[in-house]
Structure formats: C-alpha cells, structure tokens
C-alpha positions as CSV (number, residue, x, y, z in Angstrom):
1,M,-16.1,-14.4,15.9
2,P,-12.5,-14.8,14.8
3,I,-10.4,-11.8,14.1
4,T,-9.4,-11.6,10.4
5,T,-6.5,-9.8,8.7
6,H,-9.1,-7.3,7.4
7,D,-9.9,-6.5,11.1
8,V,-6.2,-6.1,11.9
9,R,-5.7,-3.8,8.9
10,Q,-8.6,-1.6,10.0
11,R,-7.3,-1.4,13.5
12,L,-3.8,-0.5,12.2
13,L,-5.2,2.2,10.1
14,D,-6.9,3.7,13.1
15,S,-4.1,3.3,15.6
16,N,-0.7,2.8,13.9
17,P,0.8,6.0,12.4
18,E,3.5,4.1,10.4
19,Y,0.9,1.8,8.8
20,R,-1.4,4.7,8.1
21,Q,1.4,6.6,6.4
22,L,2.4,3.5,4.3
23,A,-1.3,3.1,3.3
24,E,-1.5,6.8,2.3
25,Q,1.7,6.6,0.2
26,H,0.4,3.4,-1.5
27,L,-2.9,5.2,-2.3
28,K,-1.0,8.2,-3.7
29,C,1.0,5.9,-6.0
30,E,-2.2,4.2,-7.1
31,F,-3.7,7.6,-8.0
32,E,-0.6,8.7,-9.9
33,L,-0.6,5.4,-11.8
34,E,-4.3,5.9,-12.7
35,H,-3.5,9.4,-14.0
36,L,-0.5,8.1,-16.0
37,V,-2.6,5.4,-17.7
38,T,-5.1,8.0,-19.0
39,Q,-2.4,9.7,-21.0
40,T,-2.7,9.0,-24.7
41,Y,1.0,9.6,-25.5
42,W,3.8,8.4,-23.3
43,K,7.3,9.7,-23.2
44,Q,10.3,7.6,-22.0
45,E,10.1,9.4,-18.6
46,D,6.5,8.3,-18.3
47,L,7.4,4.7,-18.8
48,E,10.2,5.0,-16.2
49,H,7.9,6.7,-13.8
50,E,5.3,3.9,-14.2
51,V,8.0,1.3,-13.3
52,M,9.1,3.3,-10.3
53,L,5.5,3.8,-9.1
54,K,4.8,0.0,-9.4
55,K,8.0,-0.9,-7.6
56,T,7.2,1.7,-4.8
57,K,3.6,0.3,-4.5
58,L,4.9,-3.2,-4.2
59,Y,7.5,-2.2,-1.5
60,L,4.8,-0.3,0.5
61,K,2.4,-3.2,0.3
62,D,5.1,-5.6,1.5
63,R,5.8,-3.3,4.4
64,M,2.1,-3.0,5.3
65,E,1.7,-6.8,5.1
66,F,4.7,-7.3,7.3
67,I,3.1,-5.1,9.9
68,V,-0.2,-6.9,9.6
69,A,1.5,-10.3,10.0
70,R,3.4,-9.1,13.0
71,Q,0.3,-7.7,14.7
72,Y,-1.9,-10.8,13.7
73,R,0.6,-13.1,15.4
74,K,0.2,-11.2,18.6
75,L,-3.5,-11.7,18.7
76,P,-5.2,-14.7,20.5
77,H,-6.9,-17.0,18.0
C-alpha cells in the first residue's frame, strides 16, 4: 500500500517536535478565529486580529506542508 501525505503528516505529528508545535499553533489560531467569528459586534482591533490570525494560520500551514514535502521526498515510493 503506497504511503500517502496523510500518513506522513501523522508520522510527523508523532515524531517531529517542530511539526507538532506548528500544528498546535495552527489549531490555536483556528480556535481563536472561531471565537472571534461568534462575536456580534466587532471593533477595529477585532478586524485587525482576524487578519493577523489568518495570515499566521497560512504561514504555519505553509511551514507544515514544506516539512511534509521534504519528508515525503525521502520516502521510497
């Protein structure tokens, strides 16, 4: 059975502290965004915080995918 990127991600979560930390930070940003969205009234700071969270999430996801790609290339196919 071929190894998928999902398999690589799971292995990295189990064995790579950097990847695990990035994933935890990404999840934290997601929770903060979900909480922010539930607010009925937004201040300017909330809008700025939303943009910052989205940019941070994107950066973290890019870093995670870079690690996955690097690891995936090392595996025999």
